[in-house]
C-alpha positions in Angstrom: 87.0 79.0 65.6 87.8 76.4 62.9 86.0 78.4 60.2 87.8 81.7 61.1 91.3 80.4 60.3 90.1 78.7 57.1 88.5 81.9 55.9 91.8 83.9 56.1 92.8 85.4 52.7 95.1 83.2 50.7 98.7 84.1 51.5 100.3 85.1 48.2 103.8 84.9 49.7 103.3 81.3 50.8 102.3 80.4 47.2 104.9 82.2 45.3 108.0 80.0 45.4 109.3 76.4 45.2 106.4 74.9 43.3 108.4 73.3 40.5 106.1 72.8 37.5 104.0 75.8 38.6 105.6 78.8 37.0 103.2 81.4 38.4 100.4 81.4 41.0 98.1 84.4 40.7 95.4 85.2 43.3 92.4 87.4 42.4 89.7 88.6 44.7 86.8 87.9 42.4 86.2 86.5 38.9 83.6 84.8 36.9 85.5 81.6 36.1 89.1 80.7 36.6 88.8 78.2 33.8 87.5 80.7 31.4 90.2 83.2 32.4 93.1 80.8 31.8 91.6 79.5 28.5 91.4 83.1 27.3 94.9 84.0 28.6 96.7 81.0 27.1 100.5 81.0 27.4 103.0 78.6 28.9 102.2 75.5 30.9 102.3 75.8 34.7 100.1 78.8 35.3 97.8 78.7 38.4 94.9 81.1 38.9 93.2 81.2 42.3 90.0 83.1 43.0 88.8 84.2 46.5 85.3 84.3 45.0 84.0 82.7 41.7 80.7 84.0 40.4 80.3 82.0 37.2 82.1 78.8 37.8 81.2 75.8 35.6 80.7 72.2 36.5 80.3 69.1 34.4 77.4 68.9 32.0 77.3 72.7 31.7 76.1 73.2 35.3 76.9 76.4 37.2 79.0 76.5 40.3 79.3 79.6 42.6 81.7 79.8 45.5 81.1 81.5 48.8 83.8 84.2 49.4 86.6 82.9 51.5 85.0 79.5 52.3 86.1 77.5 49.3 89.4 76.8 47.5 88.7 77.5 43.8 91.5 77.5 41.2 92.5 76.4 37.8 95.8 75.2 36.3 97.0 75.4 32.7 98.7 72.3 31.2 100.1 71.6 27.7 100.3 67.8 27.6 101.7 67.6 24.1 103.4 64.3 24.7 100.1 62.7 25.9 98.1 61.1 23.0 94.7 62.7 22.6 93.0 59.4 23.5 94.7 59.4 26.9 93.9 63.0 27.8 90.6 62.0 29.3 92.7 60.8 32.2 93.7 64.3 33.2 90.5 65.1 35.2 90.7 61.7 36.9 94.4 62.4 37.7 93.3 65.7 39.3 90.8 63.8 41.4 93.5 61.5 42.7 95.6 64.6 43.5 92.8 66.3 45.4 91.7 63.2 47.4 95.4 62.4 48.3 96.0 66.0 49.4 92.9 66.1 51.5 93.9 62.8 53.2 97.4 64.2 53.8 96.7 67.6 55.2 93.2 67.3 56.6 93.1 63.7 57.8 89.7 63.3 56.0 89.4 59.9 54.2 88.4 61.4 50.8 87.4 59.0 48.0 86.3 59.4 44.4 83.0 59.0 42.6 83.6 58.3 39.0 84.8 60.2 37.1 86.2 62.9 39.3 83.9 64.0 42.2 85.8 64.0 45.5 83.7 62.6 48.3 83.9 62.6 52.1 81.5 60.3 54.0 79.7 59.7 50.6 79.0 63.5 50.3 80.5 65.8 47.6 83.5 67.6 48.9 85.1 68.8 45.6 84.4 69.0 41.9 86.7 69.1 38.9 86.2 70.3 35.3 88.8 69.9 32.6 88.5 71.9 29.3 90.6 71.7 26.2 91.4 74.2 23.5 93.9 72.8 21.0 97.0 71.6 22.8 96.0 73.5 25.9 94.1 71.9 28.8 92.8 73.8 31.8 91.8 71.9 34.9 89.5 73.7 37.3 89.1 72.5 40.9 86.7 73.6 43.6 86.9 72.4 47.2 84.5 73.2 50.0 86.9 74.1 52.8 85.1 76.2 55.4 81.5 76.3 54.1 79.1 75.8 56.9 76.5 73.1 56.6 73.6 75.5 56.0 75.4 77.1 53.1 76.4 74.0 51.2 75.0 73.7 47.6 72.5 71.0 46.6 73.7 68.8 43.8 71.5 68.5 40.7 71.8 64.8 41.0 70.7 64.8 44.7 74.2 64.0 46.0 74.5 65.8 49.4 77.5 68.2 49.8 80.0 68.6 52.6 83.0 70.6 53.5 86.2 70.1 55.5 84.8 72.3 58.2 81.7 70.0 58.4 83.9 67.0 58.5 85.8 68.4 61.5 89.0 69.5 59.8 90.6 72.9 60.2 92.9 73.5 57.3 94.2 76.8 55.9 93.4 77.1 52.3 96.9 78.0 51.2 98.3 74.8 52.9 95.7 72.7 51.1 96.4 74.4 47.8 100.1 73.8 48.0 99.6 70.1 48.8 97.1 69.7 45.9 99.6 71.4 43.5 102.4 69.1 44.8 100.3 66.0 44.3 99.1 67.2 40.9 102.6 67.9 39.7 103.8 64.5 40.9 101.1 62.6 39.1 101.0 64.7 36.0 104.8 64.6 35.3 104.8 60.8 35.8 101.8 60.4 33.4 103.3 62.8 30.9 106.5 60.8 30.9 104.6 57.5 30.5 101.1 58.2 29.2 99.9 54.7 30.0 97.8 54.6 33.2 98.9 51.1 34.0 102.7 51.7 33.6 102.6 55.1 35.3 100.6 53.7 38.3 97.8 56.1 37.8 95.2 53.4 37.2 96.1 51.6 40.4 96.0 54.9 42.4 92.6 55.8 41.0 91.1 52.4 41.7 92.4 52.4 45.2 90.5 55.6 45.9 87.4 55.0 43.8 84.2 54.5 46.0 82.1 53.7 42.9 83.7 50.3 42.2 81.9 47.4 43.8 78.7 49.4 44.1 75.3 49.1 42.5 74.9 52.2 40.3 72.7 54.0 38.0 74.5 56.0 35.3 72.5 58.9 33.7 73.8 59.1 30.1 73.4 61.9 27.5 70.2 61.7 25.6 68.0 60.8 28.6 69.3 57.2 28.7 70.5 55.3 31.8 72.4 52.2 32.7 71.7 50.3 35.9 74.1 47.6 37.2 77.3 46.9 39.1 80.4 49.1 38.7 83.1 46.5 38.3 86.2 48.3 36.9 88.0 51.1 35.1 89.6 50.5 31.8 92.8 51.9 30.2 90.8 54.8 28.8 89.4 55.8 32.2 85.9 54.5 31.3 83.7 53.0 34.0 82.9 49.3 33.3 79.3 48.5 34.4 77.8 45.0 34.3 74.2 45.8 33.5 71.5 44.0 35.5 70.5 40.8 33.7 73.6 40.7 31.4 77.0 39.0 31.5 79.0 41.6 29.5 80.6 44.8 30.7 79.4 48.1 29.3 82.1 50.9 29.1 80.8 54.3 30.1 82.8 57.3 28.9 80.5 60.1 30.1 77.6 60.3 32.5 76.4 61.0 36.0 76.9 58.1 38.4 74.4 57.6 41.3 75.4 55.2 44.0 72.4 53.0 44.8 74.0 51.4 47.8 
């Protein structure tokens, strides 16, 4: 069965060598949050921590995220982007979204897209989430992908966005294969951006726009402080902000943080 193969334990041997930037890949059976663990551990860039089960994972806006044992791919990576100006580091979670969507397309054949800022979608349903957290010069990026979660066990998003998994989308992909490809894409994009921390010059902006399902849509953006913006999503600027033309206006409103709801 498709789910049986995908639920096999992550193969440590397959993850242990030839990963370039990634100096170590540790797999643990169970933990609260891989992000919290790496933030506490600190140390050199390139560490990867994978959990078979995560019991206290965190999503954006302080939301909780719990993984079903063996059915999801949940991991975090530790980066030290000292050469990237602080104003550009907001691109790191968007960069991770591009890496995940590209890897899913490559190894699973599922046409993944992005909902701004970094939700990974399949068929307009949430397939993966990403959370970046910073402590000084250290940035930890956490990624959770629904791989073999059956439809009746998928979580319900607080924003009402339905969830999906690769299994539900008809793809049978071993989690270690998917992890290796996500890390490969993440390394490629991150090193290029670290070398040229300009999203236009590095090609990151173009790659993101090509995958972004939010652009060209009517949206409602729920903002901090119980405010919202309704209009048309028309672009992404050099700081990774979503540009929304509010209904009844001619100017573009840059959005740096918020929950986007696709209206059509």
